[in-house]
All heavy atoms as TSV, in Angstrom:
chain	resi	resn	atom	element	x	y	z
A	1	MET	N	N	48.517	0.620	2.647
A	1	MET	CA	C	49.007	1.753	3.385
A	1	MET	C	C	50.096	1.275	4.340
A	1	MET	O	O	50.385	0.106	4.444
A	1	MET	CB	C	47.820	2.368	4.132
A	1	MET	CG	C	47.929	3.823	4.385
A	1	MET	SD	S	47.893	4.723	2.843
A	1	MET	CE	C	48.263	6.295	3.451
A	2	PHE	N	N	50.683	2.203	5.061
A	2	PHE	CA	C	51.746	1.867	5.998
A	2	PHE	C	C	51.156	1.434	7.331
A	2	PHE	O	O	50.303	2.112	7.891
A	2	PHE	CB	C	52.656	3.074	6.236
A	2	PHE	CG	C	53.459	3.455	5.039
A	2	PHE	CD1	C	53.103	4.541	4.273
A	2	PHE	CD2	C	54.564	2.708	4.668
A	2	PHE	CE1	C	53.836	4.902	3.163
A	2	PHE	CE2	C	55.308	3.045	3.557
A	2	PHE	CZ	C	54.949	4.146	2.800
A	3	THR	N	N	51.617	0.317	7.821
A	3	THR	CA	C	51.220	-0.148	9.151
A	3	THR	C	C	52.478	-0.419	9.961
A	3	THR	O	O	53.549	-0.665	9.406
A	3	THR	CB	C	50.387	-1.434	9.070
A	3	THR	OG1	O	51.138	-2.438	8.398
A	3	THR	CG2	C	49.082	-1.198	8.317
A	4	GLU	N	N	52.350	-0.336	11.258
A	4	GLU	CA	C	53.461	-0.579	12.178
A	4	GLU	C	C	54.692	0.268	11.826
A	4	GLU	O	O	55.805	-0.229	11.713
A	4	GLU	CB	C	53.826	-2.062	12.191
A	4	GLU	CG	C	52.692	-2.956	12.630
A	4	GLU	CD	C	53.080	-4.418	12.619
A	4	GLU	OE1	O	54.275	-4.731	12.738
A	4	GLU	OE2	O	52.169	-5.241	12.494
A	5	THR	N	N	54.496	1.553	11.657
A	5	THR	CA	C	55.609	2.427	11.287
A	5	THR	C	C	56.640	2.533	12.403
A	5	THR	O	O	57.810	2.781	12.131
A	5	THR	CB	C	55.099	3.829	10.937
A	5	THR	OG1	O	54.351	4.348	12.038
A	5	THR	CG2	C	54.227	3.797	9.695
A	6	GLU	N	N	56.211	2.336	13.650
A	6	GLU	CA	C	57.141	2.424	14.775
A	6	GLU	C	C	58.203	1.322	14.699
A	6	GLU	O	O	59.345	1.519	15.103
A	6	GLU	CB	C	56.398	2.325	16.108
A	6	GLU	CG	C	55.476	3.489	16.389
A	6	GLU	CD	C	54.091	3.290	15.781
A	6	GLU	OE1	O	53.777	2.185	15.302
A	6	GLU	OE2	O	53.328	4.266	15.770
A	7	ALA	N	N	57.845	0.175	14.171
A	7	ALA	CA	C	58.777	-0.944	14.089
A	7	ALA	C	C	59.959	-0.633	13.167
A	7	ALA	O	O	61.052	-1.172	13.351
A	7	ALA	CB	C	58.056	-2.192	13.594
A	8	TYR	N	N	59.753	0.209	12.197
A	8	TYR	CA	C	60.803	0.558	11.246
A	8	TYR	C	C	61.422	1.930	11.513
A	8	TYR	O	O	62.271	2.384	10.760
A	8	TYR	CB	C	60.250	0.529	9.816
A	8	TYR	CG	C	59.714	-0.816	9.417
A	8	TYR	CD1	C	58.345	-1.034	9.336
A	8	TYR	CD2	C	60.573	-1.876	9.147
A	8	TYR	CE1	C	57.841	-2.273	8.983
A	8	TYR	CE2	C	60.080	-3.111	8.791
A	8	TYR	CZ	C	58.714	-3.310	8.713
A	8	TYR	OH	O	58.226	-4.530	8.372
A	9	GLY	N	N	60.956	2.604	12.546
A	9	GLY	CA	C	61.462	3.924	12.861
A	9	GLY	C	C	60.917	5.012	11.957
A	9	GLY	O	O	61.464	6.108	11.881
A	10	LEU	N	N	59.837	4.729	11.259
A	10	LEU	CA	C	59.286	5.681	10.303
A	10	LEU	C	C	58.369	6.707	10.957
A	10	LEU	O	O	58.029	7.707	10.326
A	10	LEU	CB	C	58.516	4.954	9.205
A	10	LEU	CG	C	59.357	4.076	8.295
A	10	LEU	CD1	C	58.474	3.348	7.301
A	10	LEU	CD2	C	60.399	4.904	7.566
A	11	ASP	N	N	57.969	6.480	12.202
A	11	ASP	CA	C	57.097	7.448	12.849
A	11	ASP	C	C	57.793	8.802	12.951
A	11	ASP	O	O	57.203	9.840	12.684
A	11	ASP	CB	C	56.636	6.962	14.218
A	11	ASP	CG	C	57.776	6.497	15.108
A	11	ASP	OD1	O	58.858	6.169	14.583
A	11	ASP	OD2	O	57.586	6.442	16.339
A	12	PHE	N	N	59.060	8.816	13.272
A	12	PHE	CA	C	59.814	10.067	13.321
A	12	PHE	C	C	60.112	10.589	11.922
A	12	PHE	O	O	60.093	11.797	11.686
A	12	PHE	CB	C	61.123	9.897	14.084
A	12	PHE	CG	C	61.980	11.130	14.043
A	12	PHE	CD1	C	61.647	12.241	14.790
A	12	PHE	CD2	C	63.096	11.192	13.227
A	12	PHE	CE1	C	62.414	13.400	14.737
A	12	PHE	CE2	C	63.872	12.332	13.164
A	12	PHE	CZ	C	63.524	13.432	13.925
A	13	ALA	N	N	60.359	9.706	10.985
A	13	ALA	CA	C	60.690	10.128	9.619
A	13	ALA	C	C	59.525	10.884	8.982
A	13	ALA	O	O	59.741	11.874	8.270
A	13	ALA	CB	C	61.065	8.924	8.763
A	14	PHE	N	N	58.297	10.453	9.227
A	14	PHE	CA	C	57.137	11.151	8.681
A	14	PHE	C	C	57.035	12.561	9.256
A	14	PHE	O	O	56.800	13.524	8.536
A	14	PHE	CB	C	55.847	10.385	8.962
A	14	PHE	CG	C	55.709	9.125	8.144
A	14	PHE	CD1	C	55.160	7.983	8.703
A	14	PHE	CD2	C	56.118	9.072	6.826
A	14	PHE	CE1	C	55.021	6.826	7.963
A	14	PHE	CE2	C	55.988	7.923	6.072
A	14	PHE	CZ	C	55.440	6.797	6.648
A	15	VAL	N	N	57.223	12.686	10.554
A	15	VAL	CA	C	57.158	14.002	11.197
A	15	VAL	C	C	58.274	14.899	10.666
A	15	VAL	O	O	58.044	16.067	10.333
A	15	VAL	CB	C	57.248	13.860	12.728
A	15	VAL	CG1	C	57.367	15.215	13.390
A	15	VAL	CG2	C	56.044	13.101	13.266
A	16	ALA	N	N	59.473	14.380	10.561
A	16	ALA	CA	C	60.606	15.168	10.076
A	16	ALA	C	C	60.387	15.618	8.634
A	16	ALA	O	O	60.730	16.755	8.274
A	16	ALA	CB	C	61.893	14.359	10.186
A	17	THR	N	N	59.811	14.767	7.813
A	17	THR	CA	C	59.544	15.122	6.421
A	17	THR	C	C	58.570	16.285	6.329
A	17	THR	O	O	58.806	17.264	5.597
A	17	THR	CB	C	58.984	13.909	5.655
A	17	THR	OG1	O	59.944	12.861	5.696
A	17	THR	CG2	C	58.660	14.266	4.216
A	18	PHE	N	N	57.484	16.211	7.071
A	18	PHE	CA	C	56.494	17.287	7.010
A	18	PHE	C	C	57.024	18.579	7.617
A	18	PHE	O	O	56.716	19.668	7.137
A	18	PHE	CB	C	55.187	16.850	7.668
A	18	PHE	CG	C	54.435	15.868	6.818
A	18	PHE	CD1	C	54.267	14.567	7.242
A	18	PHE	CD2	C	53.926	16.234	5.581
A	18	PHE	CE1	C	53.594	13.648	6.450
A	18	PHE	CE2	C	53.259	15.334	4.781
A	18	PHE	CZ	C	53.092	14.032	5.214
A	19	LEU	N	N	57.839	18.494	8.658
A	19	LEU	CA	C	58.461	19.701	9.210
A	19	LEU	C	C	59.428	20.321	8.204
A	19	LEU	O	O	59.534	21.538	8.104
A	19	LEU	CB	C	59.174	19.396	10.520
A	19	LEU	CG	C	58.266	19.149	11.717
A	19	LEU	CD1	C	59.097	18.752	12.936
A	19	LEU	CD2	C	57.401	20.347	12.009
A	20	GLY	N	N	60.122	19.492	7.455
A	20	GLY	CA	C	61.002	20.000	6.399
A	20	GLY	C	C	60.226	20.708	5.311
A	20	GLY	O	O	60.626	21.773	4.836
A	21	PHE	N	N	59.101	20.130	4.905
A	21	PHE	CA	C	58.240	20.787	3.908
A	21	PHE	C	C	57.753	22.134	4.425
A	21	PHE	O	O	57.704	23.114	3.688
A	21	PHE	CB	C	57.031	19.923	3.557
A	21	PHE	CG	C	57.347	18.709	2.731
A	21	PHE	CD1	C	56.567	17.582	2.843
A	21	PHE	CD2	C	58.410	18.693	1.849
A	21	PHE	CE1	C	56.836	16.463	2.079
A	21	PHE	CE2	C	58.691	17.575	1.081
A	21	PHE	CZ	C	57.893	16.460	1.201
A	22	LEU	N	N	57.375	22.181	5.692
A	22	LEU	CA	C	56.897	23.431	6.276
A	22	LEU	C	C	58.009	24.472	6.320
A	22	LEU	O	O	57.805	25.624	5.938
A	22	LEU	CB	C	56.362	23.183	7.691
A	22	LEU	CG	C	55.959	24.424	8.479
A	22	LEU	CD1	C	54.766	25.102	7.817
A	22	LEU	CD2	C	55.669	24.065	9.911
A	23	ALA	N	N	59.182	24.076	6.749
A	23	ALA	CA	C	60.285	25.027	6.931
A	23	ALA	C	C	60.690	25.709	5.627
A	23	ALA	O	O	60.964	26.905	5.618
A	23	ALA	CB	C	61.484	24.317	7.551
A	24	ILE	N	N	60.710	24.980	4.528
A	24	ILE	CA	C	61.129	25.598	3.271
A	24	ILE	C	C	60.039	26.458	2.648
A	24	ILE	O	O	60.301	27.187	1.694
A	24	ILE	CB	C	61.636	24.561	2.248
A	24	ILE	CG1	C	60.532	23.600	1.851
A	24	ILE	CG2	C	62.846	23.842	2.770
A	24	ILE	CD1	C	60.907	22.680	0.709
A	25	ASN	N	N	58.822	26.389	3.184
A	25	ASN	CA	C	57.725	27.192	2.651
A	25	ASN	C	C	57.403	28.416	3.495
A	25	ASN	O	O	56.476	29.155	3.171
A	25	ASN	CB	C	56.476	26.339	2.480
A	25	ASN	CG	C	56.596	25.429	1.291
A	25	ASN	OD1	O	56.847	25.886	0.193
A	25	ASN	ND2	N	56.451	24.140	1.520
A	26	LEU	N	N	58.144	28.655	4.550
A	26	LEU	CA	C	57.936	29.842	5.371
A	26	LEU	C	C	58.711	30.998	4.745
A	26	LEU	O	O	59.817	31.324	5.149
A	26	LEU	CB	C	58.375	29.589	6.814
A	26	LEU	CG	C	57.580	28.531	7.562
A	26	LEU	CD1	C	58.155	28.310	8.942
A	26	LEU	CD2	C	56.113	28.891	7.625
A	27	LEU	N	N	58.122	31.614	3.739
A	27	LEU	CA	C	58.818	32.590	2.918
A	27	LEU	C	C	58.640	34.031	3.373
A	27	LEU	O	O	59.402	34.896	2.971
A	27	LEU	CB	C	58.343	32.460	1.468
A	27	LEU	CG	C	58.551	31.082	0.851
A	27	LEU	CD1	C	57.921	31.033	-0.533
A	27	LEU	CD2	C	60.018	30.741	0.791
A	28	SER	N	N	57.619	34.307	4.144
A	28	SER	CA	C	57.349	35.684	4.555
A	28	SER	C	C	56.838	35.680	5.992
A	28	SER	O	O	56.455	34.633	6.516
A	28	SER	CB	C	56.303	36.316	3.635
A	28	SER	OG	O	55.033	35.759	3.885
A	29	PRO	N	N	56.819	36.845	6.614
A	29	PRO	CA	C	56.261	36.918	7.970
A	29	PRO	C	C	54.804	36.454	8.034
A	29	PRO	O	O	54.378	35.879	9.035
A	29	PRO	CB	C	56.379	38.400	8.325
A	29	PRO	CG	C	57.510	38.901	7.498
A	29	PRO	CD	C	57.432	38.125	6.219
A	30	PHE	N	N	54.042	36.681	6.974
A	30	PHE	CA	C	52.654	36.213	6.949
A	30	PHE	C	C	52.577	34.689	7.022
A	30	PHE	O	O	51.754	34.133	7.749
A	30	PHE	CB	C	51.936	36.722	5.696
A	30	PHE	CG	C	50.538	36.205	5.567
A	30	PHE	CD1	C	49.559	36.604	6.458
A	30	PHE	CD2	C	50.203	35.318	4.569
A	30	PHE	CE1	C	48.265	36.127	6.354
A	30	PHE	CE2	C	48.916	34.837	4.454
A	30	PHE	CZ	C	47.940	35.238	5.344
A	31	HIS	N	N	53.440	34.008	6.280
A	31	HIS	CA	C	53.448	32.548	6.320
A	31	HIS	C	C	53.787	32.039	7.716
A	31	HIS	O	O	53.224	31.039	8.171
A	31	HIS	CB	C	54.459	31.985	5.311
A	31	HIS	CG	C	54.071	32.208	3.892
A	31	HIS	ND1	N	54.907	32.832	3.007
A	31	HIS	CD2	C	52.952	31.898	3.202
A	31	HIS	CE1	C	54.318	32.889	1.824
A	31	HIS	NE2	N	53.124	32.338	1.920
A	32	VAL	N	N	54.707	32.709	8.383
A	32	VAL	CA	C	55.083	32.320	9.741
A	32	VAL	C	C	53.901	32.524	10.693
A	32	VAL	O	O	53.627	31.673	11.545
A	32	VAL	CB	C	56.324	33.108	10.213
A	32	VAL	CG1	C	56.638	32.816	11.661
A	32	VAL	CG2	C	57.524	32.778	9.327
A	33	LYS	N	N	53.188	33.635	10.541
A	33	LYS	CA	C	52.022	33.894	11.392
A	33	LYS	C	C	50.946	32.827	11.195
A	33	LYS	O	O	50.347	32.351	12.156
A	33	LYS	CB	C	51.429	35.274	11.080
A	33	LYS	CG	C	52.277	36.429	11.507
A	33	LYS	CD	C	51.651	37.734	11.039
A	33	LYS	CE	C	52.621	38.877	11.102
A	33	LYS	NZ	N	52.080	40.105	10.494
A	34	VAL	N	N	50.692	32.478	9.953
A	34	VAL	CA	C	49.673	31.469	9.666
A	34	VAL	C	C	50.094	30.113	10.245
A	34	VAL	O	O	49.288	29.417	10.873
A	34	VAL	CB	C	49.401	31.356	8.153
A	34	VAL	CG1	C	48.516	30.161	7.842
A	34	VAL	CG2	C	48.771	32.628	7.634
A	35	ALA	N	N	51.347	29.737	10.068
A	35	ALA	CA	C	51.826	28.463	10.606
A	35	ALA	C	C	51.745	28.434	12.128
A	35	ALA	O	O	51.318	27.439	12.719
A	35	ALA	CB	C	53.260	28.209	10.149
A	36	ALA	N	N	52.132	29.538	12.767
A	36	ALA	CA	C	52.082	29.595	14.234
A	36	ALA	C	C	50.643	29.567	14.737
A	36	ALA	O	O	50.333	28.873	15.718
A	36	ALA	CB	C	52.796	30.847	14.725
A	37	GLY	N	N	49.761	30.293	14.070
A	37	GLY	CA	C	48.352	30.300	14.469
A	37	GLY	C	C	47.706	28.934	14.311
A	37	GLY	O	O	46.998	28.456	15.203
A	38	ALA	N	N	47.963	28.297	13.184
A	38	ALA	CA	C	47.396	26.972	12.951
A	38	ALA	C	C	47.958	25.951	13.938
A	38	ALA	O	O	47.228	25.084	14.433
A	38	ALA	CB	C	47.672	26.525	11.523
A	39	ALA	N	N	49.241	26.049	14.243
A	39	ALA	CA	C	49.853	25.125	15.204
A	39	ALA	C	C	49.271	25.318	16.595
A	39	ALA	O	O	48.991	24.340	17.299
A	39	ALA	CB	C	51.363	25.327	15.229
A	40	ALA	N	N	49.074	26.576	17.000
A	40	ALA	CA	C	48.511	26.848	18.324
A	40	ALA	C	C	47.094	26.299	18.442
A	40	ALA	O	O	46.747	25.643	19.440
A	40	ALA	CB	C	48.529	28.348	18.595
A	41	VAL	N	N	46.276	26.536	17.430
A	41	VAL	CA	C	44.900	26.036	17.458
A	41	VAL	C	C	44.892	24.504	17.411
A	41	VAL	O	O	44.106	23.856	18.110
A	41	VAL	CB	C	44.078	26.643	16.301
A	41	VAL	CG1	C	42.734	25.962	16.155
A	41	VAL	CG2	C	43.902	28.131	16.527
A	42	ALA	N	N	45.776	23.913	16.621
A	42	ALA	CA	C	45.842	22.457	16.554
A	42	ALA	C	C	46.248	21.854	17.902
A	42	ALA	O	O	45.704	20.824	18.311
A	42	ALA	CB	C	46.819	22.019	15.467
A	43	CYS	N	N	47.169	22.500	18.582
A	43	CYS	CA	C	47.572	22.006	19.913
A	43	CYS	C	C	46.418	22.074	20.897
A	43	CYS	O	O	46.190	21.137	21.672
A	43	CYS	CB	C	48.766	22.801	20.433
A	43	CYS	SG	S	50.305	22.406	19.597
A	44	LEU	N	N	45.689	23.182	20.873
A	44	LEU	CA	C	44.531	23.313	21.762
A	44	LEU	C	C	43.454	22.280	21.426
A	44	LEU	O	O	42.845	21.698	22.316
A	44	LEU	CB	C	43.956	24.723	21.670
A	44	LEU	CG	C	44.793	25.821	22.303
A	44	LEU	CD1	C	44.199	27.188	21.978
A	44	LEU	CD2	C	44.906	25.624	23.800
A	45	ALA	N	N	43.223	22.068	20.141
A	45	ALA	CA	C	42.219	21.090	19.731
A	45	ALA	C	C	42.653	19.669	20.089
A	45	ALA	O	O	41.826	18.841	20.465
A	45	ALA	CB	C	41.956	21.200	18.232
A	46	TYR	N	N	43.947	19.388	20.002
A	46	TYR	CA	C	44.440	18.062	20.385
A	46	TYR	C	C	44.233	17.839	21.879
A	46	TYR	O	O	43.819	16.766	22.302
A	46	TYR	CB	C	45.915	17.915	20.028
A	46	TYR	CG	C	46.454	16.539	20.335
A	46	TYR	CD1	C	46.176	15.473	19.482
A	46	TYR	CD2	C	47.217	16.303	21.467
A	46	TYR	CE1	C	46.657	14.214	19.754
A	46	TYR	CE2	C	47.693	15.047	21.754
A	46	TYR	CZ	C	47.412	14.001	20.890
A	46	TYR	OH	O	47.873	12.743	21.175
A	47	TRP	N	N	44.508	18.870	22.651
A	47	TRP	CA	C	44.321	18.781	24.093
A	47	TRP	C	C	42.841	18.593	24.424
A	47	TRP	O	O	42.489	17.874	25.342
A	47	TRP	CB	C	44.879	20.032	24.757
A	47	TRP	CG	C	44.671	20.077	26.223
A	47	TRP	CD1	C	45.306	19.336	27.167
A	47	TRP	CD2	C	43.762	20.915	26.931
A	47	TRP	NE1	N	44.846	19.667	28.409
A	47	TRP	CE2	C	43.888	20.636	28.293
A	47	TRP	CE3	C	42.851	21.891	26.530
A	47	TRP	CZ2	C	43.146	21.283	29.263
A	47	TRP	CZ3	C	42.111	22.532	27.493
A	47	TRP	CH2	C	42.265	22.230	28.837
A	48	GLY	N	N	41.976	19.239	23.660
A	48	GLY	CA	C	40.555	19.192	23.952
A	48	GLY	C	C	39.791	18.044	23.332
A	48	GLY	O	O	38.823	17.571	23.904
A	49	GLY	N	N	40.221	17.576	22.161
A	49	GLY	CA	C	39.375	16.600	21.489
A	49	GLY	C	C	40.068	15.446	20.809
A	49	GLY	O	O	39.419	14.507	20.376
A	50	GLY	N	N	41.370	15.481	20.639
A	50	GLY	CA	C	42.039	14.361	20.007
A	50	GLY	C	C	42.669	14.711	18.674
A	50	GLY	O	O	42.630	15.852	18.226
A	51	GLY	N	N	43.251	13.707	18.042
A	51	GLY	CA	C	44.049	13.886	16.845
A	51	GLY	C	C	43.304	14.393	15.631
A	51	GLY	O	O	43.742	15.325	14.963
A	52	THR	N	N	42.159	13.792	15.322
A	52	THR	CA	C	41.422	14.196	14.132
A	52	THR	C	C	40.898	15.618	14.268
A	52	THR	O	O	40.974	16.409	13.330
A	52	THR	CB	C	40.255	13.229	13.870
A	52	THR	OG1	O	40.780	11.905	13.765
A	52	THR	CG2	C	39.516	13.585	12.602
A	53	ALA	N	N	40.403	15.949	15.440
A	53	ALA	CA	C	39.910	17.312	15.677
A	53	ALA	C	C	41.040	18.324	15.545
A	53	ALA	O	O	40.834	19.435	15.042
A	53	ALA	CB	C	39.274	17.407	17.062
A	54	ALA	N	N	42.235	17.967	15.957
A	54	ALA	CA	C	43.374	18.877	15.879
A	54	ALA	C	C	43.754	19.165	14.435
A	54	ALA	O	O	44.031	20.318	14.074
A	54	ALA	CB	C	44.567	18.288	16.630
A	55	VAL	N	N	43.762	18.153	13.603
A	55	VAL	CA	C	44.110	18.341	12.191
A	55	VAL	C	C	43.074	19.227	11.504
A	55	VAL	O	O	43.420	20.159	10.770
A	55	VAL	CB	C	44.219	16.976	11.469
A	55	VAL	CG1	C	44.370	17.161	9.971
A	55	VAL	CG2	C	45.374	16.175	12.030
A	56	ILE	N	N	41.811	18.971	11.761
A	56	ILE	CA	C	40.748	19.757	11.149
A	56	ILE	C	C	40.800	21.201	11.636
A	56	ILE	O	O	40.703	22.145	10.840
A	56	ILE	CB	C	39.369	19.116	11.430
A	56	ILE	CG1	C	39.283	17.767	10.703
A	56	ILE	CG2	C	38.234	20.041	11.007
A	56	ILE	CD1	C	38.089	16.929	11.096
A	57	ALA	N	N	40.969	21.405	12.927
A	57	ALA	CA	C	41.002	22.759	13.485
A	57	ALA	C	C	42.199	23.547	12.965
A	57	ALA	O	O	42.074	24.726	12.617
A	57	ALA	CB	C	41.033	22.695	15.011
A	58	GLY	N	N	43.366	22.926	12.905
A	58	GLY	CA	C	44.547	23.605	12.385
A	58	GLY	C	C	44.401	23.969	10.925
A	58	GLY	O	O	44.768	25.079	10.510
A	59	THR	N	N	43.855	23.068	10.149
A	59	THR	CA	C	43.646	23.330	8.725
A	59	THR	C	C	42.653	24.466	8.512
A	59	THR	O	O	42.903	25.384	7.712
A	59	THR	CB	C	43.146	22.064	8.009
A	59	THR	OG1	O	44.107	21.025	8.193
A	59	THR	CG2	C	42.926	22.307	6.531
A	60	LEU	N	N	41.540	24.420	9.219
A	60	LEU	CA	C	40.547	25.478	9.075
A	60	LEU	C	C	41.092	26.830	9.525
A	60	LEU	O	O	40.782	27.861	8.924
A	60	LEU	CB	C	39.278	25.125	9.850
A	60	LEU	CG	C	38.455	23.978	9.263
A	60	LEU	CD1	C	37.275	23.645	10.174
A	60	LEU	CD2	C	37.977	24.317	7.867
A	61	THR	N	N	41.907	26.833	10.551
A	61	THR	CA	C	42.511	28.081	11.010
A	61	THR	C	C	43.396	28.682	9.926
A	61	THR	O	O	43.323	29.887	9.641
A	61	THR	CB	C	43.339	27.842	12.285
A	61	THR	OG1	O	42.477	27.329	13.298
A	61	THR	CG2	C	44.000	29.110	12.760
A	62	ALA	N	N	44.232	27.870	9.304
A	62	ALA	CA	C	45.109	28.364	8.243
A	62	ALA	C	C	44.303	28.875	7.053
A	62	ALA	O	O	44.619	29.925	6.482
A	62	ALA	CB	C	46.065	27.267	7.799
A	63	VAL	N	N	43.248	28.174	6.689
A	63	VAL	CA	C	42.416	28.592	5.559
A	63	VAL	C	C	41.739	29.922	5.858
A	63	VAL	O	O	41.733	30.832	5.017
A	63	VAL	CB	C	41.371	27.498	5.227
A	63	VAL	CG1	C	40.319	28.013	4.271
A	63	VAL	CG2	C	42.058	26.277	4.661
A	64	VAL	N	N	41.181	30.055	7.057
A	64	VAL	CA	C	40.491	31.296	7.404
A	64	VAL	C	C	41.466	32.456	7.486
A	64	VAL	O	O	41.187	33.555	6.998
A	64	VAL	CB	C	39.709	31.126	8.726
A	64	VAL	CG1	C	39.218	32.452	9.264
A	64	VAL	CG2	C	38.552	30.156	8.524
A	65	MET	N	N	42.631	32.222	8.077
A	65	MET	CA	C	43.627	33.296	8.149
A	65	MET	C	C	44.036	33.757	6.759
A	65	MET	O	O	44.211	34.950	6.506
A	65	MET	CB	C	44.851	32.838	8.944
A	65	MET	CG	C	44.619	32.737	10.417
A	65	MET	SD	S	46.069	32.137	11.313
A	65	MET	CE	C	47.086	33.604	11.300
A	66	GLY	N	N	44.204	32.839	5.845
A	66	GLY	CA	C	44.563	33.202	4.479
A	66	GLY	C	C	43.432	33.897	3.735
A	66	GLY	O	O	43.673	34.806	2.948
A	67	ALA	N	N	42.211	33.487	4.016
A	67	ALA	CA	C	41.067	34.057	3.297
A	67	ALA	C	C	40.739	35.471	3.759
A	67	ALA	O	O	40.338	36.305	2.944
A	67	ALA	CB	C	39.842	33.162	3.470
A	68	VAL	N	N	40.878	35.754	5.028
A	68	VAL	CA	C	40.473	37.060	5.537
A	68	VAL	C	C	41.597	38.080	5.554
A	68	VAL	O	O	41.356	39.264	5.762
A	68	VAL	CB	C	39.837	36.960	6.947
A	68	VAL	CG1	C	38.631	36.069	6.925
A	68	VAL	CG2	C	40.845	36.496	7.957
A	69	SER	N	N	42.810	37.654	5.332
A	69	SER	CA	C	43.936	38.559	5.388
A	69	SER	C	C	44.067	39.385	4.106
A	69	SER	O	O	43.826	38.896	3.009
A	69	SER	CB	C	45.234	37.778	5.601
A	69	SER	OG	O	46.329	38.638	5.532
A	70	ARG	N	N	44.475	40.605	4.273
A	70	ARG	CA	C	44.754	41.457	3.119
A	70	ARG	C	C	46.225	41.356	2.748
A	70	ARG	O	O	46.673	41.921	1.759
A	70	ARG	CB	C	44.380	42.890	3.431
A	70	ARG	CG	C	42.913	43.070	3.666
A	70	ARG	CD	C	42.557	44.532	3.727
A	70	ARG	NE	N	41.163	44.712	4.033
A	70	ARG	CZ	C	40.194	44.748	3.135
A	70	ARG	NH1	N	40.485	44.592	1.860
A	70	ARG	NH2	N	38.959	44.937	3.481
A	71	GLU	N	N	46.970	40.654	3.540
A	71	GLU	CA	C	48.412	40.486	3.323
A	71	GLU	C	C	48.627	39.320	2.356
A	71	GLU	O	O	48.186	38.224	2.597
A	71	GLU	CB	C	49.061	40.164	4.681
A	71	GLU	CG	C	50.488	40.514	4.781
A	71	GLU	CD	C	50.974	40.274	6.203
A	71	GLU	OE1	O	50.206	40.482	7.145
A	71	GLU	OE2	O	52.113	39.841	6.319
A	72	ARG	N	N	49.321	39.527	1.259
A	72	ARG	CA	C	49.528	38.433	0.296
A	72	ARG	C	C	50.889	38.510	-0.318
A	72	ARG	O	O	51.474	39.387	-0.644
A	72	ARG	CB	C	48.480	38.466	-0.776
A	72	ARG	CG	C	47.129	38.405	-0.126
A	72	ARG	CD	C	46.134	37.712	-0.914
A	72	ARG	NE	N	44.885	37.967	-0.198
A	72	ARG	CZ	C	43.985	37.095	-0.020
A	72	ARG	NH1	N	44.108	35.913	-0.504
A	72	ARG	NH2	N	42.885	37.364	0.618
């Protein structure tokens, strides 16, 4: 796996890559709502519990929003 990504400047490259993937997939207002909701919950979870909790909380938020929504 990748270690010491900061030494090669890859820490920013990974973030930029995933933001690029997200940006090209925001195709409808529903997708934007789900992304914003998941990001907000992930930020709160990061503040409250750390990195792993934030990823899990954001993912679960997006899944639940998609599952319960009638918008498709």
